[in-house]
N, C-alpha and C positions, 0 to 999 in steps of 0.2 A: 374482499375489501382491503384496501391499502391503509395501513395504520402507521403513523409516524411515532417513533419511540425515541425521545430525546436522551442524549448523553449515555447511550449504550454504544460503545465504539467497536465496530467490526471493520477489519481491514479491507483493502482494495477489492471492490467488485465481487463480493461474496467469496473471496479466496479462502475463508475459513468455514466453508459449508460443512466440512467434516469434523469440526472441532468437538461437537457434542459427544462423538464416539471416541475420538483419539485422545481427548484430554484425560480420560480415565487412566491412560498409560503413563501420563506425565506426573501425576500427583505424587506426593511423598508416600513412602511405604507406611503400613500401619505401625503405629508406635503408641506408647502410653501417653505421649505428649501431644498437645493440640498445635504445637509449633510446626509451621509448614517449612519444609526443607527447600532451599533454593535449588532449582535444577541446574546442572552443569551447563556450560555453553553448548556443548555437543548435544546433550539431551534436548535443549531448547531448539537448536537448529533442526534436529531430526524431527521433532514434533511439528514445527512450523512447515517443514517440507511436506510431511504427510497430510497436513490439512490444506495444502495449496492445491486443492482440487475443486473445480467450480462446476456448478450445475449448468444445464443447457438452457440459457436464458437470453432474452433480448431486453436490454434496458434503454430507455430513452430519457434524455435530460439535456443539460447544457453545461458548458464551461464558461464561467464569468470571470473576466479579468478587467478591472476598472469599468469603463463604460462598454466594453466589448462583451457581447453575449453570443456564444457559439453553440448552436444546436448540435447534439452529438448522439449517435446510437452506439451503445456498447454491447458487444456480443461475447458471451462466455460459454466455454465448454471444456470440461476436464482441466487441462493445463494450458488452454489457449484463450487469449484475451484479444479482442479486436475493437478498435475505435474507428467509427465512420463519421467524419466531420461533415456536417450537412451544408455548410456555407462556403466550402472551398474544396478543391480537388485534393483531398488528403485522407488516406486510410493508414492506420498503424496497426500492426499485428505483433503481439508478444507471445512467444512460446516459452513457458517456464521449463528450465532444466536444472539438474543439480549443479552442473559446472558453470552455469550462468545463462541468463535469458537470451534467446534469439529475438532481436527486435528488427522488424522490417517495415517498410513503408512503400506506398505507391500512390499515384495520382487518381486512378480510377479502377473500377472493378475488373476491367479487361486488360490492365497493364501488368507487367511482370513485377513481382515483389523485389525490392532492393534492400539488402542488409544494411542496417545502421551500425557502424563499427567505430572503434577508437574515439577520436575527438568529436565525431558526429553525435555520439551518445550524450555529450555534455551540452548540446545545443538546445535551445528552447523549442517547445512544441507550440506551433501556431501563435507565436508571440506572447505566450502566457508565462507564468512562473514555473510551470512544469518542464523538466528536461526529459529527453528520451530515456536516460538512465533511471529516472524516477519511476517510470512505468514498469520497468523490469524488476524493481525492488530486490536487486541482486545483493544488497548489503545483508539481507537475511541469510545469505549463503556464503558470504565472504569468510575466509579462514580465520581461525584464532580469535573469536569474539571474547571480550573480557567482561566479567561481571563487575558492575559498578554500584552494588548495594540495592537498597530499596528506596522507593519514592512514592508520592501520591500524585495522581493526575485526575482531575475532575472527580475528586473524592474517592477514587479507586486506588487500592494498594497495588503497587507494581514492582516487578523486578526490572532492573536497568542493565543494559548491556552496551558495550561500545566496541566498534570494529574499525579496522583500517583497510582501505581499498587496496587490492592487489593489482588494480588496473587504473588507467587514467580516469579521473573523476573530478567533479566540481567540488568534492569534499575531501578534506584531509582525514576526517573520521566521520562516522555516523553513530549517534547514540540513539537507542530506541527503548521504549517502555512496553513491557508486556503485563497486561492485567493478570493478577494472581487468580481472581475469581473466574474471568472469562477465558483465560489462556489465549489471548489474542493481542496483537499490537494495537496500541491506542494512540501512540505519538512517536514521531521520529524527528531528530534534529540533525541536519547536515552541519558539520563544524569546519572552521578554517584551521590553519596551522597553529593558531594561538589557543585552540580549544574553544573558540567562541561560536555560538550558533549563528549561522548565516541563512538557513532556511528551515522552516518548521512545518511538519505535516501533522494535522490533527483531524479527528473524525468526530463530527458533531451530532450526527443522528443516523438512524437506520430506518429502513422500510421493511415491513413484514408483508410478503405477498407471495402467491404461488407456492406455498408451503416452504418458504425459505426466508432468509434474512439477508439483505444487501445494504451496502452503505447508502445512506440518504444524502449526506453532505460531507465532503472532505474539504478542508481548507489548507491551502499551500501558501505560506507567507515568507517572503524574503525579509530578513531582519537586519536592522542596524547592528553590526557586530558588537557583542558585549551587552546587548540590551534585549528586551522583549518587544521592542517597538517595530511594527511592520513598516517596511518601505513600500512594498506592493503586496497585493493579495490576489489569489486565484481561488475560486470556489468550483468544485466539481459537484453538481447536483443531479441526483437521479429522481425522476418524476413518475415513471411508469415501469412496470415489470411484466414481461410476458414469457410464457414457456416457448421453447424452441428458438434457438439463436439463428438457425440457417447456416451454421458453419459445417 
């Protein structure tokens, strides 16, 4: 039975399937104090990479941007993520790697995969607020992330980190929030050169099914710089979860 659990934020398409085991290695060492020690940026990066392993699943749902509703099938297996758009000839494949994600696209299943590189990564996916680079979440592995203190998101205590892209990007920096309790990313902001948020990613719900937990809804909002006001919004919604991705 599928059960919606509101406001427990798990990152993209069950990328944190291994968090329950690995988070034991991230917590602060035993001390006489109850105060939790903030992980170093390197510790956090290493932890997030270890948990970036997905179960073999087929997810069905839709991408909604304005009046546009795009049915999509998302397939996950280990460090591979594939989006099959059902209303247009478009498939996107993301292969996560420590040095950066390999993003490819093709028009149909019997076509050759074409690598998305450079400026192409900054382009919008299917006319939505998502860019190709967003699917690769490479900012979690960009070098030299800087700790930016603590914060609260959706009543959850978080560590905050900020990182500068070493490659061409839509963002001058990315700031992201990691839940202290769940040890997972629950929000990310793409910033402009003035340090103002121009795009925000938030995770609104999860689904428990097939002995795993996956994102139920992710919201991607383009913001008016310097405000929290959305100019446009895109929702990625997962409705069903099945075992065996077919990858």
